PLY file of the C-alpha trace (Angstrom):
ply
format ascii 1.0
element vertex 123
property float x
property float y
property float z
element edge 122
property int vertex1
property int vertex2
end_header
0.00 0.00 0.00
1.46 3.32 -1.02
-0.98 5.59 0.81
-0.50 5.97 4.55
-3.46 7.66 6.24
-2.76 10.88 8.09
-5.24 10.30 10.92
-5.36 6.52 11.28
-2.79 3.93 12.32
-2.62 0.20 11.74
-3.14 -0.27 15.51
-6.60 1.32 15.21
-7.60 -1.23 12.59
-6.22 -4.10 14.68
-8.54 -3.01 17.55
-11.60 -3.37 15.31
-13.96 -6.32 15.52
-12.89 -8.38 13.73
-9.27 -7.33 13.83
-7.88 -6.19 10.47
-5.06 -4.13 8.99
-4.56 -1.06 6.83
-3.44 -3.30 3.98
-6.88 -4.90 3.83
-8.54 -1.52 3.28
-9.20 0.11 -0.08
-6.72 2.94 -0.64
-9.30 5.30 -2.13
-11.59 4.74 0.82
-8.74 5.50 3.25
-8.14 8.80 1.46
-11.81 9.68 1.85
-11.80 8.58 5.49
-8.90 10.95 6.16
-11.00 13.77 4.67
-13.93 12.83 6.92
-11.69 13.01 9.97
-10.26 16.36 8.89
-13.66 17.86 8.16
-15.26 16.50 11.36
-12.50 17.97 13.51
-12.90 15.22 16.11
-11.24 11.84 16.66
-12.99 8.98 14.87
-12.86 5.74 16.86
-13.18 2.77 14.53
-15.11 -0.24 15.80
-15.27 -2.23 12.56
-13.49 -1.97 9.22
-12.51 -4.87 6.92
-14.40 -8.13 7.43
-13.83 -11.26 5.39
-16.75 -12.71 3.46
-16.46 -15.84 5.61
-16.69 -13.79 8.84
-19.75 -11.97 7.52
-21.46 -15.22 6.52
-20.67 -16.81 9.91
-22.44 -13.86 11.58
-25.59 -14.42 9.51
-24.92 -11.64 7.02
-25.03 -12.04 3.23
-21.27 -11.70 2.60
-21.76 -8.79 0.17
-20.97 -5.94 2.54
-18.75 -3.00 1.63
-16.73 -4.13 4.66
-15.71 -7.29 2.73
-14.09 -5.10 0.08
-12.32 -2.77 2.54
-14.57 0.13 1.59
-16.42 0.63 4.89
-15.95 1.47 8.55
-18.15 1.74 11.60
-17.30 4.67 13.88
-18.23 4.75 17.56
-20.78 7.47 18.26
-22.72 7.98 21.49
-23.89 11.59 21.18
-26.12 13.40 18.71
-23.65 16.28 18.24
-20.92 13.74 17.37
-23.28 11.97 14.96
-24.00 15.30 13.23
-20.28 16.10 12.86
-19.54 12.66 11.40
-22.47 12.64 8.98
-21.88 16.22 7.84
-18.17 15.57 7.30
-18.90 12.31 5.47
-21.26 13.99 3.02
-18.80 16.84 2.47
-16.02 14.30 1.82
-18.10 12.50 -0.82
-19.49 9.54 1.13
-22.79 8.48 -0.44
-23.69 5.55 1.84
-24.34 6.13 5.54
-25.87 3.89 8.20
-26.97 5.13 11.62
-26.89 2.82 14.63
-27.63 3.52 18.27
-23.90 3.80 19.09
-22.12 3.95 15.73
-22.15 5.49 12.26
-21.39 3.31 9.24
-19.65 4.96 6.27
-18.80 3.38 2.95
-18.04 4.29 -0.64
-18.79 0.99 -2.37
-20.01 1.95 -5.84
-21.41 -1.56 -6.46
-24.14 -0.89 -3.87
-27.04 1.62 -3.97
-25.88 5.25 -3.79
-27.20 8.37 -2.03
-28.71 6.38 0.84
-28.92 6.75 4.61
-30.36 3.87 6.59
-30.72 2.95 10.25
-30.11 -0.19 12.25
-32.91 0.43 14.78
-35.56 -2.21 15.28
0 1
1 2
2 3
3 4
4 5
5 6
6 7
7 8
8 9
9 10
10 11
11 12
12 13
13 14
14 15
15 16
16 17
17 18
18 19
19 20
20 21
21 22
22 23
23 24
24 25
25 26
26 27
27 28
28 29
29 30
30 31
31 32
32 33
33 34
34 35
35 36
36 37
37 38
38 39
39 40
40 41
41 42
42 43
43 44
44 45
45 46
46 47
47 48
48 49
49 50
50 51
51 52
52 53
53 54
54 55
55 56
56 57
57 58
58 59
59 60
60 61
61 62
62 63
63 64
64 65
65 66
66 67
67 68
68 69
69 70
70 71
71 72
72 73
73 74
74 75
75 76
76 77
77 78
78 79
79 80
80 81
81 82
82 83
83 84
84 85
85 86
86 87
87 88
88 89
89 90
90 91
91 92
92 93
93 94
94 95
95 96
96 97
97 98
98 99
99 100
100 101
101 102
102 103
103 104
104 105
105 106
106 107
107 108
108 109
109 110
110 111
111 112
112 113
113 114
114 115
115 116
116 117
117 118
118 119
119 120
120 121
121 122
């Protein structure tokens, strides 16, 4: 990998669930993620990044997630003001796929999936 993110280290990706590395992430997505961090002006704590197709399937998912292509992250978020900063920065940085959970924000730029969407994980 030739691009080294400005705001994120390999250690942050190793702390994700499941553990992963910078090398498993899409370089273009990492560039965009750096922009999100810069625009948000706050630390972004990653909880999930790359997931193998096998890991996804074992968890009951369909195996076709942007995470399986290294084009997605979940960012810890426990406050509405933080959620606003992340979502606003993501849109400004060009992210066109956003998911909102009770304690995280999902961002991805997988062009093989529907674009200009925001969804939630609430039941």
